[in-house]
C-alpha positions in Angstrom: 8.0 -35.1 -13.2 8.8 -36.8 -16.8 11.9 -34.8 -17.6 12.1 -35.9 -21.5 11.4 -33.3 -24.0 11.4 -30.2 -21.1 13.0 -27.0 -21.3 16.2 -26.7 -20.6 18.4 -23.7 -18.6 22.0 -23.0 -19.4 24.2 -21.6 -17.0 27.8 -20.0 -17.7 29.6 -18.8 -15.2 33.1 -17.2 -15.1 35.0 -16.2 -12.4 32.4 -16.8 -9.7 33.0 -18.1 -6.1 35.8 -21.2 -7.0 35.0 -21.4 -10.8 37.4 -20.2 -13.3 34.7 -21.1 -16.0 31.8 -23.6 -16.2 28.7 -24.0 -18.4 25.7 -26.5 -17.3 22.7 -27.4 -18.7 19.9 -27.7 -16.5 16.5 -30.0 -17.9 13.5 -28.6 -16.0 12.4 -31.1 -13.0 15.5 -31.8 -10.8 19.0 -31.2 -11.3 21.2 -33.0 -8.7 24.6 -31.7 -8.8 26.7 -34.7 -7.1 30.0 -34.4 -6.0 32.4 -34.0 -2.5 33.0 -30.9 -0.7 34.8 -28.1 -2.3 33.8 -29.6 -5.8 32.3 -26.3 -6.5 29.1 -27.3 -6.6 27.9 -24.3 -3.6 30.2 -21.5 -6.3 27.8 -22.8 -9.2 24.0 -22.4 -6.9 25.6 -18.6 -6.0 26.0 -18.1 -9.7 22.9 -19.6 -10.8 21.3 -17.0 -7.8 23.4 -14.6 -8.8 21.9 -15.3 -12.7 18.4 -15.3 -11.4 18.9 -11.7 -9.7 20.7 -12.2 -5.9 23.8 -10.3 -4.6 24.5 -13.3 -2.5 27.3 -14.5 -4.2 31.2 -13.6 -4.5 33.7 -13.0 -7.0 36.5 -14.6 -7.5 39.1 -13.8 -4.8 42.0 -13.1 -7.8 39.8 -12.0 -10.4 38.6 -8.6 -10.7 35.1 -9.1 -12.8 33.3 -11.9 -13.0 30.2 -12.4 -15.4 27.0 -15.2 -15.4 24.8 -15.7 -18.2 21.5 -17.5 -18.0 19.6 -18.8 -21.0 16.1 -19.6 -19.6 12.6 -19.6 -22.2 14.0 -18.3 -24.8 15.8 -15.2 -23.0 19.3 -14.2 -21.9 19.8 -12.8 -18.7 23.1 -11.5 -17.4 24.8 -10.8 -14.4 28.2 -8.9 -13.7 30.4 -8.3 -10.9 33.6 -5.9 -10.7 35.6 -5.2 -7.8 36.1 -1.7 -7.1 38.4 -1.4 -3.7 37.2 -3.5 -0.8 33.6 -3.9 -2.7 31.8 -5.7 -5.5 29.4 -3.7 -7.6 26.4 -5.9 -9.4 25.6 -5.3 -12.6 24.0 -6.5 -15.7 19.9 -7.6 -16.5 19.6 -10.2 -14.1 15.9 -12.6 -13.9 14.3 -10.8 -11.2 15.0 -7.2 -10.5 13.8 -7.6 -7.2 15.6 -11.1 -5.4 14.1 -10.6 -1.9 11.0 -13.1 -2.0 13.6 -15.7 -3.9 16.4 -15.2 -1.4 14.3 -16.1 1.3 12.7 -18.5 0.4 13.4 -20.3 -3.1 17.6 -20.3 -2.7 17.7 -22.7 0.3 21.5 -23.0 1.1 23.0 -23.3 4.5 22.5 -19.5 4.9 18.8 -19.3 4.0 17.3 -17.1 6.2 14.4 -19.0 6.8 16.2 -21.9 7.5 18.7 -20.3 10.2 15.5 -18.5 11.7 14.1 -21.9 12.6 17.8 -22.8 13.6 18.1 -20.3 15.7 15.3 -19.8 17.0 14.0 -16.6 15.5 10.9 -14.4 15.3 9.5 -16.6 12.4 6.3 -14.1 11.9 9.0 -11.1 10.7 10.9 -13.5 7.9 7.6 -14.4 6.8 6.4 -10.7 6.7 9.8 -9.1 5.5 8.3 -9.0 1.7 5.1 -7.4 2.8 5.4 -3.8 2.3 3.6 -2.4 5.5 4.0 1.3 5.0 1.9 1.0 1.5 -0.9 -0.5 3.0 -1.4 1.6 5.7 -1.3 4.8 3.2 -3.7 2.6 0.9 -5.8 1.9 4.0 -5.4 6.5 4.2 -6.7 7.1 1.0 -9.8 4.4 1.0 -10.6 6.2 4.2 -10.8 9.8 2.5 -12.5 8.6 -0.1 -15.4 6.5 1.7 -15.8 10.3 4.1 -16.1 12.2 0.7 -18.3 9.7 -0.5 -20.7 9.6 3.3 -20.6 13.5 2.5 -22.2 13.6 -0.4 -24.7 10.6 0.2 -25.7 12.6 3.9 -26.1 15.7 1.3 -28.1 13.9 -1.2 -30.3 12.0 2.3 -30.9 15.9 3.2 -32.1 16.6 -0.3 -34.0 13.9 0.1 -35.5 14.8 2.9 -36.3 18.9 1.8 -38.1 17.5 -1.6 -42.1 17.0 0.1 -41.4 20.9 1.2 -40.1 21.5 -2.3 -43.6 19.8 -4.0 -45.6 20.9 -0.9 -44.5 24.6 -2.4 -45.0 23.5 -6.1 -48.4 23.0 -5.1 -49.3 26.0 -3.1 -47.7 27.9 -6.2 -49.5 26.2 -8.5 -52.9 27.0 -6.7 -52.0 30.3 -6.2 -51.0 31.0 -10.1 -54.2 29.3 -11.0 -56.2 32.1 -9.0 -54.2 34.7 -10.2 -54.9 33.8 -13.9 -58.3 33.7 -12.9 -58.5 36.7 -11.7 -56.6 38.5 -14.4 -59.1 36.9 -17.1 -62.1 38.6 -14.8 -60.0 42.1 -14.6 -59.2 41.8 -18.5 -63.0 41.2 -19.6 -64.3 44.1 -17.4 -61.3 46.4 -18.8 -62.9 45.3 -22.4 -66.1 46.1 -21.2 -65.2 49.4 -20.0 -63.1 50.4 -23.4 -66.1 49.3 -25.3 -68.3 51.8 -23.2 -66.2 54.9 -23.4 -66.5 56.7 -26.8 -63.2 58.6 -27.4 -60.8 59.3 -30.3 -58.4 56.5 -31.4 -55.7 58.7 -30.8 -56.2 59.3 -27.1 -57.2 55.4 -26.3 -53.5 54.6 -27.7 -52.3 57.1 -25.7 -53.7 55.8 -22.4 -52.6 52.2 -23.7 -49.0 53.2 -24.3 -49.2 54.9 -21.1 -50.4 52.2 -19.0 -47.7 49.8 -20.8 -44.7 52.4 -19.4 -46.0 52.0 -16.0 -46.7 47.8 -16.6 -42.7 48.0 -17.8 -41.1 49.8 -14.8 -43.4 48.0 -12.2 -42.0 45.0 -14.1 -38.4 46.0 -13.5 -39.0 47.2 -9.9 -40.5 43.9 -9.0 -37.0 42.4 -11.0 -34.7 44.8 -8.4 -36.6 44.0 -5.7 -36.3 39.9 -6.1 -32.5 41.3 -6.7 -32.4 42.3 -3.3 -34.1 39.8 -1.7 -31.4 37.3 -3.2 -28.5 39.6 -2.2 -29.9 40.3 1.2 -29.8 36.3 2.1 -26.3 36.1 0.6 -25.3 38.8 2.8 -26.8 36.7 5.9 -25.2 33.8 4.3 -21.4 35.2 4.4 -21.7 37.2 7.7 -23.0 33.6 9.4 -20.1 31.9 7.4 -17.7 34.7 8.5 -18.6 34.0 12.5 -17.7 30.3 11.6 -14.2 31.4 10.4 -13.2 33.5 12.9 -14.3 31.0 15.7 -12.0 29.0 13.5 -9.2 30.8 13.2 -8.9 32.0 17.2 -9.5 28.6 18.1 -6.6 27.2 17.1 -4.0 26.6 18.8 -0.4 27.1 18.7 1.0 23.3 18.2 3.8 22.2 20.7 6.0 20.6 17.9 7.2 22.1 14.8 6.2 19.7 11.6 9.7 21.0 10.3 11.8 19.5 13.8 9.4 16.8 13.4 10.7 16.4 9.6 14.5 16.9 10.7 14.2 14.2 13.6 12.3 11.5 10.9 15.6 12.2 8.8 17.7 11.3 11.1 16.0 8.3 12.7 15.7 6.9 9.0 19.7 7.8 8.6 20.1 5.2 11.3 17.2 2.8 9.9 19.4 3.1 6.3 23.1 2.4 8.6 21.3 -0.5 10.3 20.1 -1.7 7.1 23.9 -1.8 5.8 25.1 -3.6 9.2 22.0 -6.1 8.9 23.0 -6.8 5.6 26.9 -6.5 6.3 26.7 -9.0 9.5 24.3 -11.7 6.9 27.1 -11.5 4.3 29.9 -12.4 7.0 28.0 -14.6 9.3 26.7 -16.9 5.6 30.4 -16.3 4.8 31.7 -17.8 7.9 28.8 -20.5 8.0 30.0 -21.9 4.5 33.7 -21.9 5.6 32.9 -23.5 8.7 30.8 -26.3 6.7 33.2 -26.0 4.0 31.3 -24.8 1.3 33.2 -21.7 0.4 36.3 -21.7 -2.1 39.7 -22.5 -0.7 41.4 -19.5 1.1 45.3 -19.2 0.7 46.2 -18.0 4.5 49.8 -17.8 6.2 50.0 -19.4 9.4 51.3 -17.1 11.7 52.7 -19.6 14.2 56.1 -20.0 14.0 56.7 -23.5 13.2 54.2 -23.4 10.4 54.1 -21.7 6.4 51.7 -21.7 4.4 48.5 -23.5 4.9 45.9 -23.9 2.4 42.1 -24.2 4.2 39.5 -26.0 2.5 36.9 -26.6 5.2 36.8 -27.6 8.7 40.1 -29.6 9.9 41.6 -28.8 6.6 45.6 -28.2 7.1 48.0 -30.9 7.2 48.2 -34.8 7.2 48.6 -34.9 11.1 45.3 -33.3 11.5 43.2 -35.3 9.7 44.4 -38.3 11.2 44.2 -37.1 14.4 41.1 -35.7 14.3 41.4 -32.4 15.7 38.3 -30.5 15.6 40.6 -27.1 15.2 40.8 -24.9 12.1 43.0 -22.4 10.0 41.4 -18.9 11.0 40.7 -17.5 7.7 40.9 -14.1 9.2 44.4 -14.6 10.8 45.9 -18.2 9.8 46.0 -19.0 13.5 45.0 -22.4 14.6 41.6 -22.1 16.5 39.6 -24.2 17.8 36.2 -24.7 15.8 34.1 -24.4 19.0 35.6 -20.6 19.4 34.8 -20.0 16.0 31.4 -21.1 16.2 31.0 -18.9 19.5 32.1 -16.1 17.8 29.2 -16.7 14.7 26.8 -17.4 17.7 27.9 -13.5 19.0 27.6 -12.7 15.8 23.5 -13.8 15.2 22.8 -12.8 18.5 24.1 -9.3 17.5 22.5 -9.2 13.9 19.1 -10.5 15.9 19.4 -7.3 18.1 19.9 -5.0 15.4 16.7 -6.9 13.5 14.6 -5.5 16.9 16.3 -2.1 16.9 15.4 -1.5 13.7 11.6 -2.9 13.9 11.6 -0.4 16.7 12.9 2.5 14.9 10.8 2.0 12.1 7.6 2.0 15.1 8.7 5.0 15.7 9.5 6.6 12.4 5.8 5.9 11.8 4.8 7.2 14.9 6.4 10.6 14.1 5.2 10.7 10.3 1.5 10.6 11.6 2.2 13.0 13.7 3.9 15.2 11.7 1.2 14.5 9.0 -1.6 15.5 11.3 0.2 18.2 12.4 0.7 19.6 8.7 -3.0 19.0 8.0 -4.0 21.4 11.2 -1.9 24.1 10.2 -3.5 23.6 6.6 -7.1 23.8 7.8 -6.2 27.3 9.5 -4.7 28.3 6.7 -7.4 27.7 4.3 -9.5 29.4 7.2 -7.6 32.7 6.9 -8.1 32.9 3.1 -10.9 31.9 3.3 -11.7 34.4 5.4 -10.6 37.3 3.2 -12.8 35.7 0.6 -15.6 36.2 2.3 -14.5 39.4 3.9 -14.1 41.0 0.6 -17.6 39.4 -1.0 -19.1 40.9 2.1 -18.1 44.6 0.9 -19.1 43.7 -2.6 -22.6 42.1 -1.5 -23.0 45.7 0.6 -22.4 47.6 -2.3 -24.6 45.8 -4.4 -27.0 45.9 -2.1 -27.1 49.9 -1.7 -27.0 50.4 -5.1 -30.1 47.8 -5.7 -31.8 50.0 -2.8 -31.1 53.4 -4.8 -32.2 51.9 -7.9 -35.0 51.1 -5.9 -36.1 54.1 -5.0 -35.3 55.6 -8.3 -37.4 53.5 -10.0 -40.4 54.4 -7.6 -40.0 57.7 -8.3 -40.5 56.7 -12.0 -43.5 55.2 -11.4 -45.0 57.5 -9.6 -44.5 59.8 -12.6 -45.5 57.4 -15.2 -48.9 57.0 -13.2 -49.5 60.5 -12.9 -48.5 60.9 -16.2 -51.2 58.1 -17.1 -53.7 60.1 -14.9 -53.1 63.3 -16.9 -54.8 62.0 -20.1 -58.3 63.1 -20.2 -60.4 60.1 -22.1 -64.1 59.6 -20.7 -64.4 57.1 -18.1 -60.7 57.5 -17.6 -60.8 57.0 -13.8 -62.6 53.7 -13.9 -60.6 52.9 -16.6 -57.3 53.7 -14.8 -58.0 52.0 -12.0 -58.9 48.7 -14.0 -55.7 48.8 -16.1 -53.5 49.1 -12.6 -55.4 46.3 -11.1 -54.6 44.3 -14.3 -50.5 45.6 -14.3 -50.8 44.3 -10.7 -52.5 40.6 -11.5 -50.1 40.4 -14.9 -47.0 41.1 -12.4 -48.5 38.3 -10.3 -48.8 35.9 -12.9 -45.2 36.2 -13.8 -43.8 36.3 -10.7 -45.5 33.2 -9.7 -44.4 31.4 -13.2 -40.8 32.0 -12.2 -41.1 31.0 -8.6 -42.6 27.8 -10.3 -40.2 27.0 -13.0 -37.4 27.7 -10.2 -39.0 25.1 -8.1 -40.0 22.5 -11.2 -36.2 23.0 -11.8 -34.9 22.1 -8.7 -37.0 19.6 -7.8 -36.1 17.8 -11.1 -32.4 18.7 -10.2 -32.7 16.9 -6.8 -34.1 14.1 -8.1 -31.5 13.7 -10.9 -28.9 13.9 -8.1 -30.8 11.0 -6.3 -30.3 9.1 -8.9 -26.9 9.0 -8.3 -27.1 7.9 -4.8 -27.4 4.1 -5.7 -23.9 4.3 -7.5 -22.6 6.0 -4.4 -23.9 3.6 -2.0 -22.1 1.2 -4.4 -19.1 2.8 -4.5 -19.1 3.1 -0.6 -19.4 -0.8 -0.3 -16.9 -1.5 -2.8 -14.4 0.8 -0.6 -15.6 -0.6 2.4 -14.8 -3.8 1.3 -11.4 -3.3 -0.3 -10.7 -1.4 3.2 -11.3 -4.9 4.9 -9.5 -6.6 2.6 -6.2 -4.2 3.6 -6.8 -4.2 6.9 -6.9 -8.3 6.6 -4.4 -8.8 4.6 -1.4 -9.0 6.8 -3.4 -11.4 9.0 -4.7 -14.0 6.0 -1.0 -13.8 4.6 0.2 -15.0 8.7 -2.7 -17.4 8.6 -2.3 -18.9 5.2 1.6 -18.9 6.2 0.3 -21.1 9.1 -1.6 -23.2 7.4 0.7 -23.6 4.7 3.8 -24.8 7.5 1.5 -27.2 9.5 0.0 -28.7 6.7 2.9 -29.4 4.6 5.2 -30.0 8.3 2.4 -33.0 8.9 3.1 -34.7 6.1 6.8 -34.3 5.4 6.9 -35.7 9.4 4.8 -38.9 8.1 6.9 -39.3 4.7 10.1 -39.4 6.8 9.0 -40.8 9.8 11.3 -39.6 12.6 11.1 -41.8 15.6 9.2 -40.2 18.4 8.6 -36.9 16.5 4.7 -36.8 16.5 4.4 -33.0 15.6 5.7 -30.1 14.4 3.4 -26.8 14.4 3.6 -23.2 14.4 1.1 -21.3 17.0 0.1 -17.9 15.6 -0.6 -15.6 18.8 -0.8 -12.3 19.7 1.5 -10.5 22.2 2.1 -6.9 23.5 5.5 -5.2 22.8 7.2 -1.9 23.4 7.9 0.0 20.2 9.4 3.4 20.7 7.6 5.2 23.2 4.1 2.8 22.4 3.1 -0.2 23.8 1.5 -2.2 20.3 0.0 -5.4 20.0 1.9 -7.6 17.6 1.8 -11.4 16.4 4.1 -14.0 17.1 4.7 -17.6 15.7 5.2 -19.9 18.3 6.7 -22.8 17.0 5.7 -26.1 19.1 7.1 -29.5 18.9 5.4 -32.5 20.2 7.1 -36.1 21.0 6.1 -39.1 22.6 8.6 -40.7 24.9 9.6 -44.6 25.2 6.9 -45.2 28.1 4.4 -43.6 25.2 3.5 -40.3 27.5 3.1 -37.2 25.2 5.4 -34.2 26.0 6.3 -30.9 24.0 10.0 -30.2 23.9 12.5 -26.9 22.4 13.9 -26.6 18.9 17.1 -27.0 20.9 16.4 -30.6 21.6 15.6 -31.8 18.1 18.3 -33.4 15.8 20.2 -31.5 13.4 18.0 -33.5 10.6 15.0 -32.6 12.3 16.0 -29.3 12.7 17.0 -28.7 8.7 14.0 -30.5 7.5 11.9 -27.7 10.0 13.7 -25.2 8.4 13.5 -26.6 5.0 9.5 -26.6 5.3 9.4 -23.2 6.9 10.9 -21.9 3.7 8.5 -23.9 1.5 5.3 -22.4 3.2 6.9 -18.7 2.6 7.2 -19.7 -0.9 3.9 -20.8 -1.3 2.3 -18.3 0.7 4.3 -15.7 -1.2 3.7 -17.4 -4.8 7.4 -17.1 -5.6 7.1 -19.6 -8.3 5.1 -17.2 -10.2 8.3 -14.7 -9.8 10.8 -17.1 -10.6 11.1 -20.8 -11.0 13.6 -22.6 -9.1 14.1 -23.9 -5.9 18.1 -24.3 -4.7 18.6 -26.5 -2.4 22.0 -27.3 -0.7 23.8 -28.4 2.9 21.4 -31.4 3.0 24.1 -33.6 4.8 22.5 -33.3 8.0 20.0 -35.5 6.6 20.5 -39.3 5.8 20.3 -40.3 2.0 17.0 -41.9 2.1 15.5 -38.9 4.0 16.8 -36.7 1.5 15.5 -38.8 -1.3 11.9 -38.5 0.4 12.7 -34.6 0.4 13.9 -34.0 -2.8 10.7 -36.0 -4.4 8.2 -34.0 -2.0 10.0 -30.3 -3.1 9.9 -31.3 -6.8 6.2 -30.5 -7.2 6.2 -26.7 -6.5 9.0 -25.3 -9.0 9.7 -25.9 -12.6 13.7 -26.5 -12.1 14.8 -27.9 -8.5 18.6 -28.0 -8.7 20.1 -29.8 -5.5 23.9 -30.3 -4.4 24.4 -33.4 -2.9 27.2 -35.7 -1.6 27.3 -38.5 -4.0 26.3 -41.2 -1.4 23.5 -39.0 -0.5 22.6 -38.4 -4.5 22.6 -42.4 -4.7 19.7 -42.5 -3.1 17.7 -40.7 -5.4 15.7 -41.8 -8.9 17.2 -42.3 -11.9 15.2 -40.2 -13.6 16.7 -37.0 -12.3 19.2 -35.6 -14.2 22.9 -35.3 -12.4 25.6 -33.4 -13.2 29.5 -34.6 -11.7 31.5 -32.2 -12.7 31.0 -28.2 -12.3 33.1 -27.2 -15.9 
């Protein structure tokens, strides 16, 4: 990458790590911090990480507050550190709100978890998948399932409507035929009545009285027809309500009292979450202790003044392993001054303690995974219990409502039956009144009027029923037009469900693919003798989480070598050289960086503690990594930095 005419990141540091004050400009591309150990290169990298959002940095031992200012892309970002008793509070407005991805896959110091996970043989799958919020994915899956169920219920209802359409259309044809026949009969009856009226000689007044009497009979019969229709409707409603009441009673009576209370489960879940928070704190504290001590052993941490406890020693200043008197340095005694108690101890003893701390942290990680699984299991059980409880409560509420509606319906039926009896009596009286009118040809005219009246009522009823059928058919046809839209929505939700269910699988597969591809390329570039291949195999395994056995994914790291006689064999991570192990850890971190698109979140990759790799290979690693980030900042020893390209930017003093 041509480093001319590129943007520049400016970093101002105060009271961070071993730095009093420093200001460094980092051009876009590769910046190399060249220098010996204990020259604040790691402190500067941690300060840069702090400005980008990380909390994996420390306040200067003799300061109560410190700060980092990062100017990048025309914006200014800040990070403050304030001592509060035994802890340090972080504030300001850094580049990242959540630094988890960067801490795991972009800030590649020696204590970086992705690098250490490879070196320790930890669960690589857990590291890669840690940033994924699986709880959120599970919640979205449940929501999509509910949406799909609602859509399927609506589509099933529409399918049922479609199956009823032929019957409705057949009913409509029948009603149309009946209406046409009734209209023809009405026309014939009216013609007969007109012929009869033309032959009857009567006074105009008596004829009008007769017509008015017949009209009153017709109106009363129409009202009776309406009342009888209303009564039929109410009786149908009553039957449906009673059927629903029987179903609701069965639901309520068949509901079994749950063995566990959702509230008691809530207490248990809260207790487990408190344990998980305590574990999180313990894991973070262990990580900080391990990182600090690893830095101390490798001479990357700032100098600490400690009092030696043996009687012959005064104060000793410890800057790195083997630090102390000139005699120690000359004899090469593999001892160091303990930065906790001040006594001289074997370095191997400290490394053994560190191994125990790493094992303890690994155990705590496993315990946290089991807790998360138990919390999820109890949460699902609690949700199921509450949903069952809500279903019974809804059934009881609906049962009360249905009982009330049944009483109201029965009351309306009684009133309608009374009104119908009264209306029939009124019709009899009106007919008697019409019959009492004395007109020549009265009996036959009365019979014809009654016939016309009945046919008119029938025509009105058929027209009303036909209109209702037309409206029902139109409504169902309109509803069916939405079916394709609903089916398309169902397909979209099904695709979304598939995407959610396979998201974790795809990320895991992509991580393995990225690692294997880049590891193969890097091994070709670095040309390690008799190291043919390092690759990850993704496989399913059964593990116990809480009280259940579940299937989980593992990443198995395989190492293939060729012996001097040409035989190919599989080796273990323990047998890799320190250089090979460090390169494998870096490539694993790069795979996470690419899979999680960390370059979209933070434009930096930070490299440190590469001394285990020889200078020529360090140069090739830096060349390979530089294509994946806008800014690559590496801390190197002078002899290692000398092997890199002159086109890179070099920082030889941190001040």
